C-alpha positions in Angstrom: 54.2 -19.2 52.4 54.1 -23.1 52.0 53.1 -23.8 48.6 51.3 -26.8 47.8 48.7 -27.7 45.0 45.7 -27.5 47.7 46.9 -24.2 48.8 47.0 -22.8 45.4 43.5 -24.0 44.5 42.4 -22.2 47.8 43.8 -19.1 46.7 42.0 -19.5 43.3 38.9 -20.1 45.0 39.3 -17.0 47.2 40.3 -14.7 44.6 37.0 -15.9 42.4 34.8 -15.1 45.3 36.3 -11.8 46.4 36.5 -10.3 42.7 32.9 -11.8 41.8 31.4 -10.1 45.1 32.9 -6.8 44.2 32.2 -7.0 40.3 28.6 -7.8 39.3 29.6 -8.1 35.6 31.2 -11.4 36.5 28.9 -14.5 35.9 31.4 -17.4 36.3 34.7 -18.0 37.3 36.8 -21.2 36.9 40.2 -22.8 37.3 42.1 -24.5 34.4 45.8 -25.5 33.6 48.5 -27.3 35.7 47.1 -27.1 38.9 44.2 -29.4 37.5 46.3 -31.4 35.2 49.5 -32.0 37.2 50.0 -33.6 40.6 53.2 -31.3 41.1 52.2 -28.0 39.2 55.5 -26.5 40.3 58.3 -26.1 38.0 61.8 -24.8 39.3 59.6 -23.9 42.7 57.3 -21.6 40.8 53.7 -21.8 39.3 50.8 -19.8 38.3 47.3 -20.1 38.8 45.0 -20.1 35.6 42.1 -18.5 36.6 39.4 -17.6 34.2 36.6 -15.0 34.8 33.5 -14.7 32.4 31.8 -11.5 32.0 28.4 -10.4 30.9 30.2 -8.0 28.3 33.5 -7.9 26.7 36.1 -6.9 29.2 38.3 -4.2 28.6 41.6 -6.0 29.7 41.7 -9.5 28.5 44.5 -10.7 30.5 46.4 -9.5 33.5 48.4 -10.9 36.5 48.2 -10.7 40.2 51.5 -11.2 42.0 51.3 -13.4 45.2 54.8 -13.8 45.9 58.1 -13.9 43.9 57.5 -17.4 42.6 53.8 -17.6 42.4 51.3 -15.4 40.6 47.7 -15.6 39.3 47.3 -15.5 35.5 43.9 -13.9 35.4 42.2 -14.6 31.7 38.9 -12.5 30.9 36.3 -13.7 28.6 33.1 -12.5 27.3 29.5 -14.8 27.9 29.5 -14.2 24.0 32.7 -16.6 23.5 30.4 -19.4 24.7 27.2 -18.6 22.8 27.7 -21.8 20.4 28.7 -24.5 22.8 28.7 -27.2 19.8 31.2 -25.0 18.2 33.6 -25.3 21.2 34.1 -29.1 20.3 36.3 -28.0 17.4 37.9 -25.2 19.2 41.7 -26.7 19.9 42.1 -24.1 22.7 38.7 -23.1 24.3 37.3 -26.5 23.9 39.8 -28.0 26.2 39.8 -25.1 28.7 35.8 -25.6 29.2 36.0 -29.6 28.9 37.2 -30.2 32.5 38.1 -27.1 34.5 37.0 -26.6 38.2 34.1 -24.4 38.7 34.8 -21.8 41.3 31.8 -19.3 41.0 28.6 -19.0 39.2 26.0 -16.1 39.3 23.7 -17.4 36.4 23.3 -20.8 35.0 26.0 -20.8 32.6 28.6 -23.3 33.2 26.4 -26.5 33.4 25.0 -25.8 30.2 28.0 -25.2 28.0 29.9 -27.9 29.5 27.1 -30.4 29.0 26.7 -29.2 25.2 30.4 -29.6 24.9 30.6 -33.2 26.2 27.2 -34.3 24.4 27.7 -38.0 23.3 31.1 -38.3 24.3 32.1 -37.1 21.2 34.8 -34.6 22.0 37.6 -37.2 22.5 36.5 -39.1 19.3 38.8 -39.0 16.2 36.4 -36.7 14.0 36.5 -33.8 16.4 40.1 -34.6 17.5 41.3 -34.2 14.1 39.3 -31.0 13.5 41.0 -29.5 16.2 44.3 -30.7 14.9 43.7 -29.5 11.5 42.8 -26.3 12.9 46.1 -25.9 14.6 48.1 -27.3 11.5 46.2 -24.6 9.2 47.2 -21.8 11.5 50.7 -22.8 11.6 50.7 -22.8 7.7 49.3 -19.3 7.7 52.3 -18.0 10.1 54.7 -19.8 7.7 53.4 -18.8 4.2 54.1 -15.1 4.4 57.5 -15.8 5.9 58.4 -18.0 3.2 57.2 -15.8 0.6 59.3 -13.0 1.7 62.3 -15.3 2.1 65.5 -13.2 1.8 64.1 -10.1 3.1 65.6 -8.5 6.5 64.6 -10.6 9.3 63.7 -9.2 12.8 62.2 -10.1 16.1 58.7 -9.8 14.5 59.5 -12.4 11.8 61.3 -14.7 14.4 58.1 -14.3 16.6 56.0 -15.5 13.6 58.3 -18.6 13.0 58.1 -19.6 16.6 54.3 -19.2 16.7 53.8 -21.4 13.7 56.2 -24.1 15.5 54.1 -23.8 18.6 50.9 -24.4 16.8 52.6 -27.1 14.8 53.8 -28.9 17.9 50.3 -28.8 19.3 48.5 -29.9 16.3 50.4 -33.3 17.0 50.1 -33.2 20.8 46.4 -32.8 20.5 46.1 -36.2 18.9 46.7 -37.6 22.4 45.4 -35.0 25.0 45.3 -31.1 25.5 47.3 -28.6 24.3 51.0 -28.1 25.8 51.3 -24.8 27.9 54.4 -22.9 26.5 56.6 -23.3 29.7 56.3 -27.2 29.3 56.3 -27.6 25.8 59.6 -29.5 25.2 59.1 -31.4 28.6 55.9 -33.0 27.6 56.1 -33.2 23.6 58.2 -36.2 23.7 55.7 -38.5 25.2 53.2 -37.3 22.8 55.2 -38.1 19.9 55.9 -41.5 21.3 52.2 -42.1 21.7 52.1 -41.8 17.9 55.0 -43.6 17.4 56.7 -40.8 15.9 59.7 -40.0 18.1 61.3 -38.3 15.3 58.9 -35.3 15.7 60.7 -34.6 18.9 64.2 -34.6 17.3 62.7 -32.4 14.6 61.2 -29.6 16.8 64.6 -29.5 18.8 66.1 -29.0 15.3 63.9 -26.3 14.0 65.0 -24.6 17.4 68.6 -24.7 16.4 69.4 -26.8 19.6 70.2 -30.2 18.3 73.9 -29.8 19.5 73.6 -27.1 22.0 75.6 -27.3 25.0 74.0 -26.4 28.2 76.9 -23.9 28.8 75.3 -21.6 25.9 72.2 -21.4 27.5 73.9 -20.6 30.7 75.7 -17.8 29.1 72.7 -16.5 27.3 70.6 -16.1 30.6 71.8 -13.1 31.9 71.0 -11.3 28.6 68.0 -12.9 28.4 67.0 -11.7 32.0 68.1 -8.1 31.3 66.0 -8.2 28.2 62.9 -9.6 30.2 63.5 -6.9 32.9 63.8 -4.1 30.4 60.9 -5.0 28.4 58.5 -5.5 31.2 58.2 -1.9 31.8 57.4 -1.3 28.0 53.5 -0.7 27.3 54.2 -2.2 23.7 55.6 -5.7 24.8 53.4 -8.7 24.8 51.4 -9.1 27.8 53.4 -12.4 29.0 56.7 -10.3 29.3 55.3 -9.1 32.9 57.6 -8.5 36.0 55.3 -11.3 37.7 56.6 -13.8 35.3 60.3 -13.3 35.3 61.1 -15.8 38.1 58.4 -18.0 36.7 60.5 -18.3 33.4 63.8 -18.2 34.9 63.6 -20.8 37.7 61.8 -23.2 35.4 64.6 -22.8 32.7 67.4 -23.3 35.3 65.7 -26.3 36.6 65.4 -28.0 33.1 69.1 -27.1 32.6 70.1 -29.1 36.0 67.7 -32.0 35.0 70.2 -33.3 32.6 68.2 -32.6 29.4 69.1 -29.2 28.7 67.2 -28.8 25.3 64.0 -28.7 27.2 64.9 -25.3 28.3 65.3 -23.7 24.7 61.6 -23.3 24.0 60.7 -20.8 27.2 64.1 -19.2 26.6 63.8 -18.3 22.8 60.0 -17.5 22.9 60.2 -15.0 25.6 63.5 -13.5 24.7 62.1 -12.7 21.3 58.9 -11.3 22.6 61.2 -9.0 24.7 63.4 -8.3 21.9 60.8 -6.7 19.8 60.4 -3.7 21.8 64.4 -3.4 22.6 67.4 -1.6 20.8 70.7 -1.1 21.3 73.1 -3.6 23.2 70.1 -5.9 24.3 68.7 -6.1 20.9 72.4 -7.1 19.6 72.8 -9.7 22.4 69.6 -11.4 21.2 70.7 -11.0 17.6 73.9 -12.8 18.3 72.2 -15.7 20.3 69.7 -16.3 17.6 72.3 -16.3 14.8 74.2 -19.1 16.5 70.9 -20.9 16.6 70.2 -20.3 13.0 66.9 -18.3 14.0 68.5 -14.9 12.7 70.6 -13.6 9.6 71.4 -16.3 7.0 70.5 -19.4 8.6 66.8 -18.3 9.0 65.8 -19.2 5.6 66.9 -22.7 6.2 65.0 -23.0 9.2 61.8 -22.0 7.1 62.3 -24.8 4.7 62.8 -27.2 7.4 59.6 -25.9 9.1 58.0 -26.3 5.7 59.0 -30.2 5.8 58.1 -30.6 9.4 54.7 -29.3 8.5 54.4 -31.5 5.6 55.1 -34.6 7.9 52.5 -33.5 10.4 49.8 -33.2 7.5 50.9 -36.7 6.5 50.4 -38.0 10.1 47.0 -36.3 10.3 45.8 -37.9 6.8 47.1 -41.4 8.1 45.0 -40.9 11.4 42.1 -39.9 9.4 42.2 -42.9 7.1 42.8 -45.5 10.0 39.6 -44.1 11.5 37.7 -44.2 8.2 37.4 -40.2 8.0 37.4 -39.2 4.4 36.7 -35.4 4.9 36.7 -33.1 7.8 
């Protein structure tokens, strides 16, 4: 199958229309994600189609994946109409606000989309400093909420659950910076796109800090190469476990692996560390035995497991402080006293 941006958008339209025809609970469908924001959405020859269905009632399965080929899949998100009942509040939502700001409408059964989007965009306020800062402060606060219990329990045994919480805090912190100059950055592209966002704010040190908090400041590409086989076995094993995070799905193995390999070959291997460590930890949360020990050994080398974890927590505290100062400076520069 010849894969182009246009062919993937066509598949999205066909999928939306077919499913809506057979399911009268679907009132709207729209496309979001890299197919709309990137001229070349393929990374390592792989891509997903971010498709959102809006239902009359809360859906039983919020998210699922449709395999189109080994390298292409549909990432199908299901939302309830109730999530959009206060469009003005969406302006301050750092995730759903951007999702609805400029998607591609594929299907509509009721007059839903225009009303929500018009309310979201009213007065061109969405991209102005007050609402931008509100969304960034929301992300910052969420990051602190993940960090706080970890620090309060510093010294306690660390497992995959604690590392997931740490990584979630780091992802939220990075997007608290990123949303000052654009939409949130998707997981796979975090370290590819974050440097430009930090540069736009004249804070290039935030990129170095992010890499450091992942333990990758002096990491050799060979180390990542060595870990890939263990990562792949963990991903494949965890993908059949009902307890695992939905993102660890067989449809997404190539999606992550080929992207990681492309980043390794790009000459900037550190960009590959985020999708590797995050998905590996999600998989490790349901694994035991040799596969769990391989994860532990790699993460100990990164300082994300064992005795180095407390140092990473302290470093994250300082990083969050830097972000808070940045947000305060942006607020002061725009004459915003309190949000």
